[in-house]
N, C-alpha and C positions, 0 to 999 in steps of 0.2 A: 163373782160380781155381787155387790151389795145393792139390793133392791130397796127403794124407799117406799114403804107402804103409805096408803092414803092418809092415815092419821098423822103422818110425819111430813105431809105437804102443807103448805100454807097458801090460801087463796087471799090475795090482797087486792085492794081497790084504792086508786088514787087518781084524782083528776077525771074520774068517770071510767077509766080503763081498768079492766080486771085481768089479773095475771096469776099464774101459779109458780111457786118457787119451792126448792127443796129445803127441808128443815131436818136436821141442822144443815145450814148452808156453809160455804167456805167463809172463813173469817176475813180473808183478804180480798174478796170479790163479791159482787152481787150478780145473781142470775135471775132473769125474768123470762117466763114463757107466757106470752099474752094470749088470752082467749079471744073469741070473737065478740064478747060482750062488752058493752060500755061505750060504743061508738055511735055515730050518727048516720051511717050508710043505710040506704033503703034496700029491701030485698031485691035480688037474691044475695046481696053483699052484706046483709045485716050482721053485725053493725060496726065492728071495729076493723074493717078492711084497710090494709096499708098499701095496696097496689093500685096505681093508676092505669096499669096495663091490662086490666081484666074487664073494663067497660064501666067502672064506677065513676061517679062524678068527682072531679078533681078537688072541688071545694070540700066535699065530705072527707076525702082522704087526708087533706091538709088538716082538718079539724081532728081527725082520728090520731094523726101523728103528733099533733100538739098535746092531746090528752096523754099519749104514751110518754112523751117527753116529760110531762108533769109527774107521771107515775115513777119515772126514773130519776126524780130529784133534779129536774131541769138539765140533765146531761144531754148534750148534743150527741149525734150518732155518726158512725162511720159505716159505709156500706159498699158493696161491690155489685157489678152486673153479674148475676148468677148464670152460669153456662152449663151446669151439670157435668163438670169436669173434676180435675184433681188439683187445680191451682190454689196455692196458699199465698196470700198477699200480706206482706208486712205493712202495718199501718202506723203512722206517726201522729195523726190528728184526725179530727172529724171531717165529714164530707165524703164525696165519692172517691173511692180508692182503686178504681180500675176494674178488671175482669178476673173472676175466680169464684171459688165456692167455699173458701175458708179465709178468715181474717185473723191476724195475730198481732198483738201489741204489748209493749212493756210500759206504755204511757198511761197516765191517769187523766181524769177529767171528761171522758167521753165513753160511749158504749159502742161495742161492735154488734151489728145487727144483721139478721138474715130474715127473709120472708119465706113462709112455708105453706103448703096445703096438701100434705101427706108425706113429703120428704121429711127426713128426720133432722132436727136441730141438735147439735152436740156442743155444749159449753165445756171448754177445757180451762182449768185453773192451774197454773204452774207457780214457780217461785219468782214472783215479781212480773208475771206475764199472764195474759189470758188469750183465748182463741174462741171464735164462734164458727162452727162448721155447718154447712148446708149439705146434707148427704141424701141423695136419691139412690136408686139402684146402681147407676153408673159410678157415683162417688164411692159407694160402699165397695163395689168390686175393685175399684182402683186404689182403695185404702186411704181415702183422703183424711179420715179422722186420725188414723195412726201416723200419717205423714205430718199432719199439723202438730200432733203431740211430740213427735221426734224433734221437730224444729224448735221446741220451746225450751228444752234443757231442764235438768233437775226432775224432781218428783212432780207428776201431773195427776190431777183428779179430773174425772169426766162426769158430766151430767147429761144423760140422754133424755131429751124432751119428747113431747107428743108427736107421734108420726104414725103412719099406717103400719099395722102389725100383721102377724101371721094369721090372725082370725079373719082378716078382711082383704088381704093382698094376694089375689090369685094372679100368677104370671104364666108365661109359656113354659112348656116342658123343657125347652132348650135353656131358658134363663134359670129355671130351677136347678137344672143339672150343673150349670156354670157356678152357681152359688154353692151347691153341695160339694163340687170339686175343689173350690177355693177355700171354703170355711168349714166343711164337714157336713154330714147329713143332718145334723141337729138344727140347721138354720132353715130347713124346708120340711113341710109335711105334705107329701104329694106335690101339688103345684102351688101351695100356699107358702109364701116367703116371709120370714121374720127379719126385716131390715135391722131392728135394734139388736137382735142376737148376732147378726153378721158384724155389725159395728162393734159390739162388745168384744168379739173374738179378734177383730182387727186391732182394737185398743190394747188388748192383753198381749198380742204379738209385739206391739210397739213398746211394751214395758210399763203400761199404765196399770198400777195395782189397785186403784180405787175407782170403780165404775158404778155410778148410781143410775138407775133406770126408773124414771117416774111411772112407767107402766101404763101410759095413756095412749089409746088408739084414736087417731083422727077419724077413721072410718066408722068406729062404733059410737063416737061422741060428736056427731055433727051439731049437737046442741051447744057444744063448747068450742069446736074447732071447724075450720073449713076443710073440706075433703074433695079434691078434684076427682078421685075415683068414685066416690059415692054421689056427689052433687053435679058432676059434669063441669065443663069449662067455665060456665057462668057462675063462678063462686069467688070468694075473696081470698085473701092471704093473711095468715097470722104472722106476728113478729116475735122473734126470739132474740134475746140480748144478754150480753155479759159485759161487766166493767170492773176494773180494779177499784177498790175502795180508796 
C-alpha cells in the first residue's frame, strides 16, 4: 500500500467549504474529502453538515451543500440511500440513484458523493470510470470496495479517506474475530479494529495495485470530522466525492 503523508495532502477551500485531497491526485479525476469546517450549521452540527436526517435545520444543510457544489466547480451530485450493505449502483447522471453503498459511473459532468461520520469513504479511479464507496464494518466484511473495483474494469487506483481507525474503534470480541478470520490478524489489535486496513486487503484481493490511505481518523480528529462513535448520535455528516475530469 502507498500511504500519502501529511505533506502530500492538500487542504483546499472554495465557496467557504474546506476539503482535503490527495497530492499527487489522479490526472483523470478529482477527489474531495470535505471536513466539517466552512459551513453554517449550529452546534452540535457545526458547521458543514450535509445531512437533514440528524436533526439539523434544513436551510443550513441546503446552504452547506451549495458551498460544497461551489467547491466542486459547480458540479451537481449523484447520491444513493446508504443502507450499510454491499450494493453497487451504476449511475448515468446527477440526482438520486436508488439504494446502495457504492456508486460507479463512466460519465462526466457530475460528482458521486457519500455521507460519512466514522464509516470509511473510498474513491476509486479506473480507466474512464470512477466510484465512490461508503464502507462501514458491514460493507468491509462483505467486500464492497473490492466488488466496486472489480466492476470497473482495467487498472484501478484507490484513495481511502478519513474514517475511524484502529486507535479509536473498539468492537465486540465476536466482530474482531470475524474480521481477523476474513482478513488476517493484522486488521485487529485485541478488540480494536482498523477498517482502513481491512479495506486495503479487500482491494488488494480484488487486484487493485495502487492504494493510497490518507491516514486520518475521524475519532481522533473531531475538530475536522464528525464522529458518531466519539460525539454520539447528535452530530453531523461529512461529504466525500469523486468525479471524472
